[in-house]
N, C-alpha and C positions, 0 to 999 in steps of 0.2 A: 585472510587479515585476522590479526588476533587482537580482542577486544583491551586486554590488559595494559592499561594507559593510556588508553584512547580518551577522546573527548569526541561525545556522543550528543548529537540533538534529536528529537522526537516529536514531530508534530502530530494532532490527534492523540496527543499522551496524557490526557487525563484519566483513562478507563481504556477497558478492553485490551487490545491487541497492543495500543499504545503504551501502558502501563505492565503489561508482562513483559513487554520488550526491554522496557526498562530495568523492570528486577531481573531479568537475566543477565544484561549489560554489567548489572551494578554487581553481582554475583562473580561475575567473572573479572573481576578486580577494574573496569573502566576508572579512567583519571577522573572524569566526571560526564554526568549524565542530565540533560535541560529538557524537559518536558516543555512544549510549547502546544497551546490551544485556544480555542475562541473564547471560553469563560473564564476570565482571569480567578473566580473563586474556585472553580471545581478543577482548575490545572495547579493550585496553588496545592489545595487539600489534597490532592495526587500525591506532588511533590514532597511534602512535609510527610507524608505516610511513607512514601520510600526513600527519605533522606535525601534527596537532589531537589534540584531546583527547577522552579515552573514560572514561565513567562505566558500573558497574554500574546494571542496572533492571529489576525485574520488571514490565514496564507491564500485568500484569493487576492490578498490586496500586495502587488507586488512591494510597496515601501515599508509595509509592516514585515514583510519576509527578509528583507534586505537589514532592517533594524533589529531583528532579531539576531542574524549572525553578524552581526557587527555588534553586539551585546555582547554574544557570548565570545568571538574572539577577543575582545577588550577584556575579559574576566578571565579565560583559560589561555589565549595566545592564539589557539587554531582551532577548528572543524577536522575532525579523522574521520567522522561517521555522519553522514546525515539522512535521516529515517523520514522521509515525506510519504507520511502514512493517512493525515486525516481523509475522511471520507463520509459519504451519506448516501442512504437509497433513494433511489430516483424510479417510481413505478410509471408504466403506460407503454404505450406505442405511439404511432406517428398520428393516429387519432383522435388519442384523448389525453397527451402529453402536451401540454402548451410549452410556449416557446420560451418562458424563464425557467421552465423545469429544465429542458435542456441546457439555455444557457448556465444556470448554475450550476447543473452537471458539470459542466464543460470547464466551467473556472476553478472547482474544488477537484474534479480529478486530472487534471490536465495542466492547465495554467499552472496551477499550486508547485509541479514538478518543475515546471519552465522556470518559474520564481526562484526556488529554492536551487536550482542549477546555476544560474544564472548569478545568485549570490555566493555559493560554496565554492565553483571553480576556480576562480581568481586565484583564491589561496592554494588551494589543493594542487592546480598547476604549478603555480610557484615554487611549491615544495615536490613535485612530483610524483605525488601521491595522495590518495584519498577516494573515499567509500560514498558512493549514492545507495541506498534502500529505497525504492518506491514502491509503495504497496499499491497494486492493482485487485484483480481477483481472476479465479478461474474463470469467470462471464469474461473475463477480459480475451482470454485464449478460445474460447467455447462460445457460449451466451448464457444468459438468463430468462427463461420466458417469463413473458409479460414486462420486462423491464428494458425496454428500448433505450432511454438517456443512460440508464446505469452500464448496459453492455456495449455498446456504442462508444461511451466516454472512456470504460476501462479497458476496451481494446486500444484505444489512441494512446493511454498509458503505458500499455506493454510496447507498441510500438516506437515512442518515447525512450523508453528505456533503452531499447535496441539500438536507438540511433546515437545515445549517448556513449553507448559500449561501444560502436565501432569508431564513432568520432574520435574519443578519448582514451582509449584501452592501451595507444601506443605510449598515450603521456603520461603512464602511472595511476589511471582513473580508474578504479573498479567499480562495476554496477549489477544489481541484483533486483528483480520484479519480484515480490512476493503475490502469491496467486493462489489464495486458498478458498474452498470452498464455504460450507458454514462452520462460524466460529461461535462460542456462545458468548455472544456480546448483545448488545441492543438490537445491532444488524442482522442477528442470526434468522434465517429463514425459518417461518413457524410450522412449515411441513416437509415434507421427506417425499411426496409422492410423484413429484413432477418430474423425477432426473434430474434436478439441479445440485445435489449435495448426495455425498456417499456418507452422511453421516457428521453430527457437528460436533467439535473436537473443542477442547478447551484452550484457552489463551494463552495458558503455562506449556501445552503442548508445542503449540504454535511458534512461541517463540524458543525454544530450544530446537526447532527445525530453523528457525532464521538463524540463531547463533553456528550450528554446523553448517549453515551455506555459504555465512561470510567467513568462515573460516577455511571453508576448500574453494571461496570465490566463486560459487557457481550462480550462474544467470538466473537461472528460474528457482525460484525458491516453493516448493510445492508441498505443502502439509498434507494435503492429500494426495499421496503418492498415485492413486487411481488417474487423475487428471493426464499425468505421463502419457498413460495408454491410451485415452482419450483423444489428445492432441495428434496423436502418431496414426489413429484411425482416422479422424479428418485429414490430415496429410496426405494418407494414402488414396483417398477414395472423398473428396468434397461433396458430390453428388451423394453419394450414399449417404454422409454424415447428415446433410440437409433432409433429406426422406425421413431419417430417423428423429431428428429434431423436430420435424412437422407432426410424426407420429406420436410425440412426446406431448407436443403442446395438444393435440387433437383430444389424448388423452386425461389430459389437464384441465381441459374445459369441459368435457364430458363428466368429472369429478365435481366441478364447481355446479353444474347445472344438474345433476343428480341431487 
């Protein structure tokens, strides 16, 4: 899909990845870009800086996602690309991550994509075309050490994107899932020693990768190309991959204890 002339919505749009994608799409002559985020002041400020629109939306509330979609369609006629991008970190494992952490991560990283698809698919299906870009993480394809809720919900986000692509691909709907490692945003990992990232890239670099993937209609959007090889190795021998991840975990724990 070519971005030129298209109407784009980006949740989690007030900074970082969301703002960088908006800037890239606007440079690509999108007809309209609408940012959405939880903090109304922040999203309006970001939108003003970019010269686009900004609306408040809590993506974990289906009624608010539906209202966002209806508002954009009322103003611009349709939505061509919906970037379901909002997310947040969630540390801990089974023994130290409380139930509310798991639930909040589930609502933010999985149900927000469900709500977005429910809201935009009717119009897209009626036209026989449309694009969904769901932000997950390389952790959803592999794992993030010490981040159980994050890893599990991001894996569910990847699976949901696969399901949408399978279910609606023959009806003109294109789906991509964005799976970066470290990006220089507020969520960037503070260290690189535990094998969770092959380097922190800038949001603008990621946005260029997203644009290329959308133009090529590729499912996996991998700003860190090494991830593709890791996924292949995992598929070749999952038991060996698990042993390697356990070794990385031990090394990470030894560094902390040391």
